[in-house]
C-alpha angles and dihedrals in degrees: 000000000000091000091054091051091049091053091051092051092044092053090046092052091046090055092050091050091049091052092051094046092077110107132230116235133201130189139189137169124243114226116250119260131214093214142064115231144047118355132181129216123198103225104227126212093265093056093044093049092048091051092045085237096279095095094210088122095051122108137169115213128191126217090278092052092251119145116253114209120241142166131216117227140177123224088241090066104121092218089075101042139080123210116240113195119223121202117245104229096186131024107173129169119198107198114253090352123065147336110221121199117187126188135177117231100233094161092090089220134093115256139184104202140043129203117219123194108216130183110247115278139155092220121115114216137196117217145178129207125215133183133211140174096205104026088243109074111048132197127200121250102168133349139199096011121158128237116193142157091050093168138100125198092203104041139035091240137035134213113231124187120219119193133209139158116301108269144156100216113152092223132035127194125197114197119196118197113234097178095101101025142029121272121270125225112244108190103170148010138197148130135255113238118201116234098204114013138065109240101195117114123248118242110230112223097173098092127090116214129215123180127198131174113222103204097186093053092037092227140122111228120197119191121203120193136173138171091246133026119254132193108250117195102170138028117197126190128203106198125182097192110113102218123024143140111178136165115230139179140195115221144162131212119239133185124225131171122247107191103307100341134075122235131193117226134179124244114195113216101178143357128203143156126250109216130182089218095059139060091248098223115143136192115228117196106190109031116126107136143134089220132022140151139227115205122193122196110228099176104187095333125104115260116276119265097238112190094187145333118220123206111205133193124200112229126256124198136202121214121198138163106243135181128234112270090000120155111230133176127204111216134188114198112171093204093063126099130221112293125225115222133173094222096090091065091063101047110091145136087285092065106117109185133030116166125207126243134170138218123236136194093017108175145129113285111178150324110256143150124263107283115251139161095246120023121213118227092253089058094058129098090241091061090049092055091045088055092048092051094044090045090053092048091050092050091051091044094053092043092052090046091052091047090050091052091050092050091048092053092048092053092053 
């Protein structure tokens, strides 16, 4: 009797899995180009959300439904940048205290990272970055960050990139702590400028925000929710409170089964410190959720006066070799695996021209099975409807059986 029940449940589960194995597809049209050659497409938030930001399911098809090779790149890729040196105006070492490096931003553009050329060393340093418009009054950007692996096997010096919130301060100061280690020798500074791509982050407007104050826990909890998940690289706070130093965390809620019941647990994705002295912009490495929370510890202080919280996404670009007046379609099929193309071997720092294109009419088109030359019966629409019907019958059957058992017990 138990074996028969197990078979029934197994078949029922199999049907449900088969129903859910049907993929969700999206499609958009690439705009026509007037040139033959390499073209770049800024992958917008819709495309990235549909592909779950891993791009394995992305394909470009030509008018004959043939795949067109592509590569995915970040603006930080050194193949597409040129290095612009910036003069170090002050390089001061205070014995057993700090090394202070000051530069003037002569690029006339905001930036969020600085490249320092440092003579090889095995020392690990902590540093802070400050900004100023007059070289007198300084404002914190980041503090107590760590710089390590300052060593090159091929050269006597190494270029290390330090990051901070996007700003347009005229002067920047990098302060290295020398209290627990010897000074390091910084011999140059500069920025990488991208030749083809815009590097500024995209502000995500898809999330709704709800704030509650939990008096018993002495915390402020902020809930963010959206219809689709989006990759979030940076969270930036604008806080009007004058003096504050608060611990905060980003977390999600997950469900796991304990015996026969479900329990909600908290998974912490990131922790940071909100500080009145800093810009309070934080990099998050693993946040790609429909719903997540930020919780700020207030202790016995009043809640922070938060003007706004910005969710930012660093750009990603697609590069493909397209033909003049060609008709191309961008497809997302969640059943596909990561493709292997030759194109990436021929994109380098010697690449001279990459033209921009855009995608239009990107939207969901259908739910379908993974395309194949010969479909098995279980991959067909008929099998899906058979599973739905049988699943419905089984649900009704088990419900009536349970109701019958309840009625039998009540009559005893």
